[in-house]
ChimeraX commands (.cxc) that place a marker at each C-alpha (Angstrom):
marker #1 position 13.48,-92.50,58.43 radius 0.5
marker #1 position 10.91,-90.17,57.44 radius 0.5
marker #1 position 12.71,-86.70,56.02 radius 0.5
marker #1 position 12.12,-83.69,58.65 radius 0.5
marker #1 position 9.89,-81.30,56.86 radius 0.5
marker #1 position 10.98,-78.03,55.67 radius 0.5
marker #1 position 9.24,-74.71,53.91 radius 0.5
marker #1 position 10.60,-71.67,52.48 radius 0.5
marker #1 position 9.07,-68.64,53.67 radius 0.5
marker #1 position 8.98,-65.32,51.50 radius 0.5
marker #1 position 7.54,-62.02,50.72 radius 0.5
marker #1 position 5.68,-61.80,47.15 radius 0.5
marker #1 position 8.03,-60.04,45.59 radius 0.5
marker #1 position 10.94,-59.89,42.43 radius 0.5
marker #1 position 13.51,-60.32,44.72 radius 0.5
marker #1 position 12.15,-63.66,46.37 radius 0.5
marker #1 position 11.48,-65.00,42.68 radius 0.5
marker #1 position 15.01,-65.30,42.26 radius 0.5
marker #1 position 15.27,-67.36,45.71 radius 0.5
marker #1 position 12.10,-69.32,44.60 radius 0.5
marker #1 position 13.61,-70.48,41.32 radius 0.5
marker #1 position 17.12,-71.24,42.72 radius 0.5
marker #1 position 15.06,-73.09,46.19 radius 0.5
marker #1 position 12.69,-75.29,43.64 radius 0.5
marker #1 position 15.97,-76.43,41.57 radius 0.5
marker #1 position 17.88,-77.63,44.50 radius 0.5
marker #1 position 15.01,-79.19,46.82 radius 0.5
marker #1 position 12.01,-79.31,44.26 radius 0.5
marker #1 position 12.55,-83.20,43.99 radius 0.5
marker #1 position 12.67,-83.55,47.81 radius 0.5
marker #1 position 10.04,-85.62,49.80 radius 0.5
marker #1 position 10.82,-83.16,52.83 radius 0.5
marker #1 position 9.93,-80.26,50.99 radius 0.5
marker #1 position 6.44,-78.72,51.99 radius 0.5
marker #1 position 6.29,-75.79,49.87 radius 0.5
marker #1 position 6.93,-72.32,49.83 radius 0.5
marker #1 position 4.97,-70.13,52.21 radius 0.5
marker #1 position 3.88,-66.96,51.06 radius 0.5
marker #1 position 3.46,-63.52,52.86 radius 0.5
marker #1 position 0.36,-62.69,50.92 radius 0.5
marker #1 position -3.61,-63.09,51.07 radius 0.5
marker #1 position -4.84,-66.04,48.84 radius 0.5
marker #1 position -5.01,-64.64,45.34 radius 0.5
marker #1 position -6.69,-65.79,42.17 radius 0.5
marker #1 position -5.74,-68.29,40.21 radius 0.5
marker #1 position -5.58,-65.97,37.20 radius 0.5
marker #1 position -3.32,-63.36,39.17 radius 0.5
marker #1 position -1.24,-66.32,40.12 radius 0.5
marker #1 position -1.33,-67.58,36.23 radius 0.5
marker #1 position -0.16,-64.17,35.22 radius 0.5
marker #1 position 2.78,-63.98,37.33 radius 0.5
marker #1 position 4.15,-67.24,36.10 radius 0.5
marker #1 position 3.27,-66.50,32.60 radius 0.5
marker #1 position 5.12,-63.28,32.52 radius 0.5
marker #1 position 8.32,-65.08,33.92 radius 0.5
marker #1 position 8.21,-68.01,31.41 radius 0.5
marker #1 position 7.87,-65.33,28.74 radius 0.5
marker #1 position 10.75,-63.23,29.94 radius 0.5
marker #1 position 12.97,-65.80,31.52 radius 0.5
marker #1 position 16.59,-64.82,31.41 radius 0.5
marker #1 position 15.80,-61.62,29.62 radius 0.5
marker #1 position 17.38,-58.62,31.21 radius 0.5
marker #1 position 16.17,-55.47,29.00 radius 0.5
marker #1 position 12.67,-55.13,28.98 radius 0.5
marker #1 position 10.34,-52.63,26.97 radius 0.5
marker #1 position 8.25,-50.05,28.57 radius 0.5
marker #1 position 5.40,-52.13,27.40 radius 0.5
marker #1 position 6.85,-55.05,29.68 radius 0.5
marker #1 position 7.88,-53.32,32.55 radius 0.5
marker #1 position 4.51,-51.74,32.72 radius 0.5
marker #1 position 2.83,-55.44,33.04 radius 0.5
marker #1 position 5.73,-56.48,35.68 radius 0.5
marker #1 position 4.49,-53.27,37.74 radius 0.5
marker #1 position 0.75,-54.50,37.45 radius 0.5
marker #1 position 1.83,-58.02,38.79 radius 0.5
marker #1 position 4.26,-56.63,41.51 radius 0.5
marker #1 position 3.19,-53.03,42.48 radius 0.5
marker #1 position 5.98,-52.60,44.75 radius 0.5
marker #1 position 8.77,-52.66,42.38 radius 0.5
marker #1 position 11.92,-50.59,43.58 radius 0.5
marker #1 position 15.49,-50.02,42.28 radius 0.5
marker #1 position 16.98,-53.06,43.53 radius 0.5
marker #1 position 14.52,-55.43,41.57 radius 0.5
marker #1 position 14.64,-53.51,38.63 radius 0.5
marker #1 position 19.03,-53.60,39.15 radius 0.5
marker #1 position 18.59,-57.21,39.73 radius 0.5
marker #1 position 16.57,-57.72,36.41 radius 0.5
marker #1 position 19.38,-55.76,34.28 radius 0.5
marker #1 position 21.99,-58.14,35.91 radius 0.5
marker #1 position 20.52,-61.25,36.10 radius 0.5
marker #1 position 17.32,-61.42,33.62 radius 0.5
marker #1 position 13.92,-62.57,34.70 radius 0.5
marker #1 position 13.48,-65.24,37.19 radius 0.5
marker #1 position 12.14,-68.77,36.17 radius 0.5
marker #1 position 9.63,-69.06,38.71 radius 0.5
marker #1 position 7.45,-65.87,39.90 radius 0.5
marker #1 position 6.79,-65.85,43.69 radius 0.5
marker #1 position 4.05,-67.57,43.87 radius 0.5
marker #1 position 4.75,-69.93,40.64 radius 0.5
marker #1 position 5.85,-72.88,42.29 radius 0.5
marker #1 position 2.94,-75.70,42.52 radius 0.5
marker #1 position 2.97,-75.96,46.26 radius 0.5
marker #1 position 2.34,-72.60,47.32 radius 0.5
marker #1 position 0.90,-71.68,50.75 radius 0.5
marker #1 position -0.64,-68.16,51.36 radius 0.5
marker #1 position -0.78,-67.70,54.95 radius 0.5
marker #1 position -2.04,-64.22,54.70 radius 0.5
marker #1 position -0.32,-60.73,54.78 radius 0.5
marker #1 position 0.36,-60.56,58.58 radius 0.5
marker #1 position 2.99,-63.50,59.26 radius 0.5
marker #1 position 2.12,-62.50,62.70 radius 0.5
marker #1 position -1.85,-62.63,62.17 radius 0.5
marker #1 position -4.38,-65.91,63.45 radius 0.5
marker #1 position -4.18,-67.40,60.13 radius 0.5
marker #1 position -0.46,-67.78,60.12 radius 0.5
marker #1 position -0.60,-69.00,63.34 radius 0.5
marker #1 position -3.16,-71.67,63.16 radius 0.5
marker #1 position -1.53,-72.70,60.16 radius 0.5
marker #1 position 1.83,-73.13,61.63 radius 0.5
marker #1 position 0.48,-74.87,65.05 radius 0.5
marker #1 position -1.11,-77.32,62.89 radius 0.5
marker #1 position 1.95,-78.29,60.71 radius 0.5
marker #1 position 3.91,-78.35,63.96 radius 0.5
marker #1 position 1.60,-81.04,65.84 radius 0.5
marker #1 position 3.39,-84.08,64.40 radius 0.5
marker #1 position 7.04,-82.81,63.82 radius 0.5
marker #1 position 8.45,-79.18,64.20 radius 0.5
marker #1 position 9.34,-78.17,60.65 radius 0.5
marker #1 position 12.29,-76.15,59.60 radius 0.5
marker #1 position 11.86,-72.56,57.93 radius 0.5
marker #1 position 14.04,-70.68,55.95 radius 0.5
marker #1 position 12.92,-67.19,55.86 radius 0.5
marker #1 position 13.12,-64.39,53.40 radius 0.5
marker #1 position 10.71,-61.92,54.56 radius 0.5
marker #1 position 10.50,-58.56,55.48 radius 0.5
marker #1 position 8.22,-58.82,58.63 radius 0.5
marker #1 position 9.92,-59.67,62.11 radius 0.5
marker #1 position 8.53,-62.70,63.17 radius 0.5
marker #1 position 7.00,-63.21,66.86 radius 0.5
marker #1 position 8.39,-65.42,69.18 radius 0.5
marker #1 position 5.68,-68.33,68.80 radius 0.5
marker #1 position 7.57,-69.21,65.28 radius 0.5
marker #1 position 10.76,-69.77,66.88 radius 0.5
marker #1 position 8.91,-72.04,69.70 radius 0.5
marker #1 position 6.91,-73.85,67.55 radius 0.5
marker #1 position 9.55,-74.71,65.46 radius 0.5
marker #1 position 11.97,-75.67,68.22 radius 0.5
marker #1 position 14.25,-72.62,67.10 radius 0.5
marker #1 position 14.76,-74.50,63.98 radius 0.5
marker #1 position 13.92,-71.22,62.08 radius 0.5
marker #1 position 16.79,-69.22,59.49 radius 0.5
marker #1 position 17.17,-65.98,57.88 radius 0.5
marker #1 position 18.76,-64.84,55.00 radius 0.5
marker #1 position 20.18,-61.03,55.41 radius 0.5
marker #1 position 21.55,-59.03,52.54 radius 0.5
marker #1 position 24.43,-57.42,54.65 radius 0.5
marker #1 position 27.30,-58.91,56.83 radius 0.5
marker #1 position 26.22,-59.28,60.07 radius 0.5
marker #1 position 26.71,-57.75,62.82 radius 0.5
marker #1 position 27.88,-54.76,61.31 radius 0.5
marker #1 position 24.11,-53.21,59.39 radius 0.5
marker #1 position 21.17,-55.03,61.00 radius 0.5
marker #1 position 17.27,-54.48,60.04 radius 0.5
marker #1 position 15.78,-53.05,56.89 radius 0.5
marker #1 position 17.92,-51.11,54.17 radius 0.5
marker #1 position 20.64,-52.09,55.88 radius 0.5
marker #1 position 23.58,-51.35,53.24 radius 0.5
marker #1 position 21.59,-48.16,52.09 radius 0.5
marker #1 position 21.82,-46.94,55.76 radius 0.5
marker #1 position 25.50,-47.53,55.79 radius 0.5
marker #1 position 26.05,-46.25,52.66 radius 0.5
marker #1 position 24.64,-42.72,54.08 radius 0.5
marker #1 position 27.40,-42.76,57.04 radius 0.5
marker #1 position 30.09,-42.42,54.32 radius 0.5
marker #1 position 32.32,-44.35,56.08 radius 0.5
marker #1 position 34.13,-46.32,53.59 radius 0.5
marker #1 position 35.61,-48.81,56.06 radius 0.5
marker #1 position 32.24,-49.65,57.90 radius 0.5
marker #1 position 30.35,-49.81,54.68 radius 0.5
marker #1 position 33.25,-52.19,53.19 radius 0.5
marker #1 position 32.72,-54.40,56.07 radius 0.5
marker #1 position 28.93,-54.74,55.86 radius 0.5
marker #1 position 28.57,-55.46,51.99 radius 0.5
marker #1 position 27.75,-59.29,51.56 radius 0.5
marker #1 position 25.25,-61.35,53.03 radius 0.5
marker #1 position 24.77,-63.44,56.13 radius 0.5
marker #1 position 22.81,-66.94,56.82 radius 0.5
marker #1 position 22.04,-66.98,60.65 radius 0.5
marker #1 position 19.30,-68.25,63.04 radius 0.5
marker #1 position 16.07,-66.16,63.85 radius 0.5
marker #1 position 16.04,-65.13,67.43 radius 0.5
marker #1 position 14.01,-62.84,69.57 radius 0.5
marker #1 position 16.06,-59.85,68.64 radius 0.5
marker #1 position 16.88,-58.30,65.13 radius 0.5
marker #1 position 19.31,-59.96,63.03 radius 0.5
marker #1 position 20.81,-60.80,66.37 radius 0.5
marker #1 position 20.81,-64.47,65.93 radius 0.5
marker #1 position 23.60,-67.16,65.91 radius 0.5
marker #1 position 25.54,-66.64,62.49 radius 0.5
marker #1 position 25.89,-69.96,60.35 radius 0.5
marker #1 position 27.51,-68.55,57.17 radius 0.5
marker #1 position 28.67,-64.99,56.25 radius 0.5
marker #1 position 30.37,-63.56,53.21 radius 0.5
marker #1 position 31.95,-60.46,52.42 radius 0.5
marker #1 position 31.94,-58.75,49.03 radius 0.5
marker #1 position 35.75,-57.95,48.35 radius 0.5
marker #1 position 35.21,-54.96,46.25 radius 0.5
marker #1 position 31.88,-53.40,47.16 radius 0.5
marker #1 position 32.65,-50.14,44.67 radius 0.5
marker #1 position 32.76,-52.17,41.59 radius 0.5
marker #1 position 29.28,-51.77,40.94 radius 0.5
marker #1 position 27.70,-48.83,38.76 radius 0.5
marker #1 position 25.21,-47.86,41.71 radius 0.5
marker #1 position 24.25,-49.27,45.17 radius 0.5
marker #1 position 20.97,-50.94,43.62 radius 0.5
marker #1 position 23.21,-53.10,41.27 radius 0.5
marker #1 position 25.54,-54.16,44.96 radius 0.5
marker #1 position 22.37,-54.97,46.54 radius 0.5
marker #1 position 21.02,-56.73,43.95 radius 0.5
marker #1 position 24.69,-58.96,43.56 radius 0.5
marker #1 position 24.22,-59.08,47.80 radius 0.5
marker #1 position 21.03,-60.97,47.25 radius 0.5
marker #1 position 21.95,-63.35,44.82 radius 0.5
marker #1 position 25.17,-64.32,46.72 radius 0.5
marker #1 position 23.03,-64.64,49.71 radius 0.5
marker #1 position 20.79,-66.91,47.94 radius 0.5
marker #1 position 23.31,-68.95,46.79 radius 0.5
marker #1 position 24.57,-69.16,50.52 radius 0.5
marker #1 position 21.08,-69.94,51.86 radius 0.5
marker #1 position 20.93,-73.29,49.43 radius 0.5
marker #1 position 24.00,-74.22,50.15 radius 0.5
marker #1 position 23.47,-74.17,53.79 radius 0.5
marker #1 position 20.13,-75.51,53.69 radius 0.5
marker #1 position 21.80,-78.42,51.60 radius 0.5
marker #1 position 24.36,-79.10,54.54 radius 0.5
marker #1 position 21.35,-78.87,57.28 radius 0.5
marker #1 position 19.30,-81.30,55.52 radius 0.5
marker #1 position 22.00,-83.83,54.52 radius 0.5
marker #1 position 22.74,-84.63,58.00 radius 0.5
marker #1 position 19.94,-85.48,60.20 radius 0.5
marker #1 position 22.09,-86.25,63.32 radius 0.5
marker #1 position 23.58,-82.80,63.47 radius 0.5
marker #1 position 22.31,-79.03,63.52 radius 0.5
marker #1 position 24.87,-75.86,63.01 radius 0.5
marker #1 position 25.61,-74.08,65.97 radius 0.5
marker #1 position 26.27,-70.78,64.72 radius 0.5
marker #1 position 28.31,-68.38,66.16 radius 0.5
marker #1 position 26.91,-65.72,68.71 radius 0.5
marker #1 position 27.96,-62.51,68.32 radius 0.5
marker #1 position 28.97,-60.29,71.19 radius 0.5
marker #1 position 26.34,-57.77,72.00 radius 0.5
marker #1 position 28.94,-55.18,72.26 radius 0.5
marker #1 position 29.61,-55.63,68.63 radius 0.5
marker #1 position 26.20,-54.99,67.08 radius 0.5
marker #1 position 25.95,-52.38,64.67 radius 0.5
marker #1 position 22.83,-50.26,64.15 radius 0.5
marker #1 position 19.16,-51.83,63.58 radius 0.5
marker #1 position 17.65,-50.12,60.67 radius 0.5
marker #1 position 14.16,-49.67,60.54 radius 0.5
marker #1 position 11.92,-49.45,57.45 radius 0.5
marker #1 position 9.74,-46.67,58.57 radius 0.5
marker #1 position 12.72,-44.66,58.94 radius 0.5
marker #1 position 13.93,-45.21,55.06 radius 0.5
marker #1 position 12.33,-42.03,53.67 radius 0.5
marker #1 position 12.46,-40.96,49.80 radius 0.5
marker #1 position 15.44,-38.34,51.03 radius 0.5
marker #1 position 17.35,-40.97,52.47 radius 0.5
marker #1 position 17.05,-43.32,49.38 radius 0.5
marker #1 position 18.57,-40.51,47.22 radius 0.5
marker #1 position 21.19,-39.84,50.07 radius 0.5
marker #1 position 22.55,-43.63,49.98 radius 0.5
marker #1 position 22.54,-43.56,46.23 radius 0.5
marker #1 position 24.57,-40.36,46.29 radius 0.5
marker #1 position 26.47,-41.35,49.21 radius 0.5
marker #1 position 27.68,-44.77,47.79 radius 0.5
marker #1 position 29.02,-42.95,44.23 radius 0.5
marker #1 position 30.80,-40.79,46.52 radius 0.5
marker #1 position 32.74,-43.24,48.43 radius 0.5
marker #1 position 33.14,-45.20,44.73 radius 0.5
marker #1 position 34.83,-41.91,43.37 radius 0.5
marker #1 position 37.09,-41.46,46.32 radius 0.5
marker #1 position 38.22,-45.25,46.09 radius 0.5
marker #1 position 39.01,-45.24,42.56 radius 0.5
marker #1 position 40.71,-41.72,42.84 radius 0.5
marker #1 position 42.81,-43.53,45.82 radius 0.5
marker #1 position 43.81,-46.51,43.38 radius 0.5
marker #1 position 44.55,-44.31,40.20 radius 0.5
marker #1 position 45.78,-41.18,41.71 radius 0.5
marker link #1:1,2 radius 0.2
marker link #1:2,3 radius 0.2
marker link #1:3,4 radius 0.2
marker link #1:4,5 radius 0.2
marker link #1:5,6 radius 0.2
marker link #1:6,7 radius 0.2
marker link #1:7,8 radius 0.2
marker link #1:8,9 radius 0.2
marker link #1:9,10 radius 0.2
marker link #1:10,11 radius 0.2
marker link #1:11,12 radius 0.2
marker link #1:12,13 radius 0.2
marker link #1:13,14 radius 0.2
marker link #1:14,15 radius 0.2
marker link #1:15,16 radius 0.2
marker link #1:16,17 radius 0.2
marker link #1:17,18 radius 0.2
marker link #1:18,19 radius 0.2
marker link #1:19,20 radius 0.2
marker link #1:20,21 radius 0.2
marker link #1:21,22 radius 0.2
marker link #1:22,23 radius 0.2
marker link #1:23,24 radius 0.2
marker link #1:24,25 radius 0.2
marker link #1:25,26 radius 0.2
marker link #1:26,27 radius 0.2
marker link #1:27,28 radius 0.2
marker link #1:28,29 radius 0.2
marker link #1:29,30 radius 0.2
marker link #1:30,31 radius 0.2
marker link #1:31,32 radius 0.2
marker link #1:32,33 radius 0.2
marker link #1:33,34 radius 0.2
marker link #1:34,35 radius 0.2
marker link #1:35,36 radius 0.2
marker link #1:36,37 radius 0.2
marker link #1:37,38 radius 0.2
marker link #1:38,39 radius 0.2
marker link #1:39,40 radius 0.2
marker link #1:40,41 radius 0.2
marker link #1:41,42 radius 0.2
marker link #1:42,43 radius 0.2
marker link #1:43,44 radius 0.2
marker link #1:44,45 radius 0.2
marker link #1:45,46 radius 0.2
marker link #1:46,47 radius 0.2
marker link #1:47,48 radius 0.2
marker link #1:48,49 radius 0.2
marker link #1:49,50 radius 0.2
marker link #1:50,51 radius 0.2
marker link #1:51,52 radius 0.2
marker link #1:52,53 radius 0.2
marker link #1:53,54 radius 0.2
marker link #1:54,55 radius 0.2
marker link #1:55,56 radius 0.2
marker link #1:56,57 radius 0.2
marker link #1:57,58 radius 0.2
marker link #1:58,59 radius 0.2
marker link #1:59,60 radius 0.2
marker link #1:60,61 radius 0.2
marker link #1:61,62 radius 0.2
marker link #1:62,63 radius 0.2
marker link #1:63,64 radius 0.2
marker link #1:64,65 radius 0.2
marker link #1:65,66 radius 0.2
marker link #1:66,67 radius 0.2
marker link #1:67,68 radius 0.2
marker link #1:68,69 radius 0.2
marker link #1:69,70 radius 0.2
marker link #1:70,71 radius 0.2
marker link #1:71,72 radius 0.2
marker link #1:72,73 radius 0.2
marker link #1:73,74 radius 0.2
marker link #1:74,75 radius 0.2
marker link #1:75,76 radius 0.2
marker link #1:76,77 radius 0.2
marker link #1:77,78 radius 0.2
marker link #1:78,79 radius 0.2
marker link #1:79,80 radius 0.2
marker link #1:80,81 radius 0.2
marker link #1:81,82 radius 0.2
marker link #1:82,83 radius 0.2
marker link #1:83,84 radius 0.2
marker link #1:84,85 radius 0.2
marker link #1:85,86 radius 0.2
marker link #1:86,87 radius 0.2
marker link #1:87,88 radius 0.2
marker link #1:88,89 radius 0.2
marker link #1:89,90 radius 0.2
marker link #1:90,91 radius 0.2
marker link #1:91,92 radius 0.2
marker link #1:92,93 radius 0.2
marker link #1:93,94 radius 0.2
marker link #1:94,95 radius 0.2
marker link #1:95,96 radius 0.2
marker link #1:96,97 radius 0.2
marker link #1:97,98 radius 0.2
marker link #1:98,99 radius 0.2
marker link #1:99,100 radius 0.2
marker link #1:100,101 radius 0.2
marker link #1:101,102 radius 0.2
marker link #1:102,103 radius 0.2
marker link #1:103,104 radius 0.2
marker link #1:104,105 radius 0.2
marker link #1:105,106 radius 0.2
marker link #1:106,107 radius 0.2
marker link #1:107,108 radius 0.2
marker link #1:108,109 radius 0.2
marker link #1:109,110 radius 0.2
marker link #1:110,111 radius 0.2
marker link #1:111,112 radius 0.2
marker link #1:112,113 radius 0.2
marker link #1:113,114 radius 0.2
marker link #1:114,115 radius 0.2
marker link #1:115,116 radius 0.2
marker link #1:116,117 radius 0.2
marker link #1:117,118 radius 0.2
marker link #1:118,119 radius 0.2
marker link #1:119,120 radius 0.2
marker link #1:120,121 radius 0.2
marker link #1:121,122 radius 0.2
marker link #1:122,123 radius 0.2
marker link #1:123,124 radius 0.2
marker link #1:124,125 radius 0.2
marker link #1:125,126 radius 0.2
marker link #1:126,127 radius 0.2
marker link #1:127,128 radius 0.2
marker link #1:128,129 radius 0.2
marker link #1:129,130 radius 0.2
marker link #1:130,131 radius 0.2
marker link #1:131,132 radius 0.2
marker link #1:132,133 radius 0.2
marker link #1:133,134 radius 0.2
marker link #1:134,135 radius 0.2
marker link #1:135,136 radius 0.2
marker link #1:136,137 radius 0.2
marker link #1:137,138 radius 0.2
marker link #1:138,139 radius 0.2
marker link #1:139,140 radius 0.2
marker link #1:140,141 radius 0.2
marker link #1:141,142 radius 0.2
marker link #1:142,143 radius 0.2
marker link #1:143,144 radius 0.2
marker link #1:144,145 radius 0.2
marker link #1:145,146 radius 0.2
marker link #1:146,147 radius 0.2
marker link #1:147,148 radius 0.2
marker link #1:148,149 radius 0.2
marker link #1:149,150 radius 0.2
marker link #1:150,151 radius 0.2
marker link #1:151,152 radius 0.2
marker link #1:152,153 radius 0.2
marker link #1:153,154 radius 0.2
marker link #1:154,155 radius 0.2
marker link #1:155,156 radius 0.2
marker link #1:156,157 radius 0.2
marker link #1:157,158 radius 0.2
marker link #1:158,159 radius 0.2
marker link #1:159,160 radius 0.2
marker link #1:160,161 radius 0.2
marker link #1:161,162 radius 0.2
marker link #1:162,163 radius 0.2
marker link #1:163,164 radius 0.2
marker link #1:164,165 radius 0.2
marker link #1:165,166 radius 0.2
marker link #1:166,167 radius 0.2
marker link #1:167,168 radius 0.2
marker link #1:168,169 radius 0.2
marker link #1:169,170 radius 0.2
marker link #1:170,171 radius 0.2
marker link #1:171,172 radius 0.2
marker link #1:172,173 radius 0.2
marker link #1:173,174 radius 0.2
marker link #1:174,175 radius 0.2
marker link #1:175,176 radius 0.2
marker link #1:176,177 radius 0.2
marker link #1:177,178 radius 0.2
marker link #1:178,179 radius 0.2
marker link #1:179,180 radius 0.2
marker link #1:180,181 radius 0.2
marker link #1:181,182 radius 0.2
marker link #1:182,183 radius 0.2
marker link #1:183,184 radius 0.2
marker link #1:184,185 radius 0.2
marker link #1:185,186 radius 0.2
marker link #1:186,187 radius 0.2
marker link #1:187,188 radius 0.2
marker link #1:188,189 radius 0.2
marker link #1:189,190 radius 0.2
marker link #1:190,191 radius 0.2
marker link #1:191,192 radius 0.2
marker link #1:192,193 radius 0.2
marker link #1:193,194 radius 0.2
marker link #1:194,195 radius 0.2
marker link #1:195,196 radius 0.2
marker link #1:196,197 radius 0.2
marker link #1:197,198 radius 0.2
marker link #1:198,199 radius 0.2
marker link #1:199,200 radius 0.2
marker link #1:200,201 radius 0.2
marker link #1:201,202 radius 0.2
marker link #1:202,203 radius 0.2
marker link #1:203,204 radius 0.2
marker link #1:204,205 radius 0.2
marker link #1:205,206 radius 0.2
marker link #1:206,207 radius 0.2
marker link #1:207,208 radius 0.2
marker link #1:208,209 radius 0.2
marker link #1:209,210 radius 0.2
marker link #1:210,211 radius 0.2
marker link #1:211,212 radius 0.2
marker link #1:212,213 radius 0.2
marker link #1:213,214 radius 0.2
marker link #1:214,215 radius 0.2
marker link #1:215,216 radius 0.2
marker link #1:216,217 radius 0.2
marker link #1:217,218 radius 0.2
marker link #1:218,219 radius 0.2
marker link #1:219,220 radius 0.2
marker link #1:220,221 radius 0.2
marker link #1:221,222 radius 0.2
marker link #1:222,223 radius 0.2
marker link #1:223,224 radius 0.2
marker link #1:224,225 radius 0.2
marker link #1:225,226 radius 0.2
marker link #1:226,227 radius 0.2
marker link #1:227,228 radius 0.2
marker link #1:228,229 radius 0.2
marker link #1:229,230 radius 0.2
marker link #1:230,231 radius 0.2
marker link #1:231,232 radius 0.2
marker link #1:232,233 radius 0.2
marker link #1:233,234 radius 0.2
marker link #1:234,235 radius 0.2
marker link #1:235,236 radius 0.2
marker link #1:236,237 radius 0.2
marker link #1:237,238 radius 0.2
marker link #1:238,239 radius 0.2
marker link #1:239,240 radius 0.2
marker link #1:240,241 radius 0.2
marker link #1:241,242 radius 0.2
marker link #1:242,243 radius 0.2
marker link #1:243,244 radius 0.2
marker link #1:244,245 radius 0.2
marker link #1:245,246 radius 0.2
marker link #1:246,247 radius 0.2
marker link #1:247,248 radius 0.2
marker link #1:248,249 radius 0.2
marker link #1:249,250 radius 0.2
marker link #1:250,251 radius 0.2
marker link #1:251,252 radius 0.2
marker link #1:252,253 radius 0.2
marker link #1:253,254 radius 0.2
marker link #1:254,255 radius 0.2
marker link #1:255,256 radius 0.2
marker link #1:256,257 radius 0.2
marker link #1:257,258 radius 0.2
marker link #1:258,259 radius 0.2
marker link #1:259,260 radius 0.2
marker link #1:260,261 radius 0.2
marker link #1:261,262 radius 0.2
marker link #1:262,263 radius 0.2
marker link #1:263,264 radius 0.2
marker link #1:264,265 radius 0.2
marker link #1:265,266 radius 0.2
marker link #1:266,267 radius 0.2
marker link #1:267,268 radius 0.2
marker link #1:268,269 radius 0.2
marker link #1:269,270 radius 0.2
marker link #1:270,271 radius 0.2
marker link #1:271,272 radius 0.2
marker link #1:272,273 radius 0.2
marker link #1:273,274 radius 0.2
marker link #1:274,275 radius 0.2
marker link #1:275,276 radius 0.2
marker link #1:276,277 radius 0.2
marker link #1:277,278 radius 0.2
marker link #1:278,279 radius 0.2
marker link #1:279,280 radius 0.2
marker link #1:280,281 radius 0.2
marker link #1:281,282 radius 0.2
marker link #1:282,283 radius 0.2
marker link #1:283,284 radius 0.2
marker link #1:284,285 radius 0.2
marker link #1:285,286 radius 0.2
marker link #1:286,287 radius 0.2
marker link #1:287,288 radius 0.2
view
């Protein structure tokens, strides 16, 4: 039996470089793995090689010099606080986001004509499974063309915190109980809503206030989620006769849907401050 084709769909980011590295290690030798799809316009060989050269040179290094950070930001201009925390805690990933030999650039707009043409063509013979870690909401034709075999990894526990910058927005509310419910990661089906698809697996961080900052918490959530994602994909791919059903969430239990455009620099500062405030309150209650 011919293995079912599957792909990993990602943003071009330091965050996704960790997922690519784990994914290639787990699935790189499988004939069904057709490659990494990247939300980016085709790039020059020079840039692609420069990214991968950086990762190979600094692999596992977690204390970069100012000069090294400058080089990194030239390769990844949108480097954020969470990504800095990931490097500090886990070192630079083995692969860049575009370092795998089977990397497919389908354009900066995942809902554009280039992406739709690509997915239509590869779905003609057999609908693929696609594992997503991208910041853009996908249109319904992604679900239709893959026959609903499209999965997502979310860096918070659903259904308590949906959308973008979910855990940061939960921190701003300074509700320790609700924040603790939401701290973790979820693997779920994509549907036509925003983080409303059936939940396959989720794990909660027992003590979300053990970290130095909310950025280090989120870095941990991503790595937790990526490990969960790989395990889930391995289970799905190991059995061609079944597919996870997932748990459909009661719509009344859905948490707020946070939008990227509403997460301002001021809210970022609030999230950082509120996390430390909750952390202090928890530590006081424990130690008296």
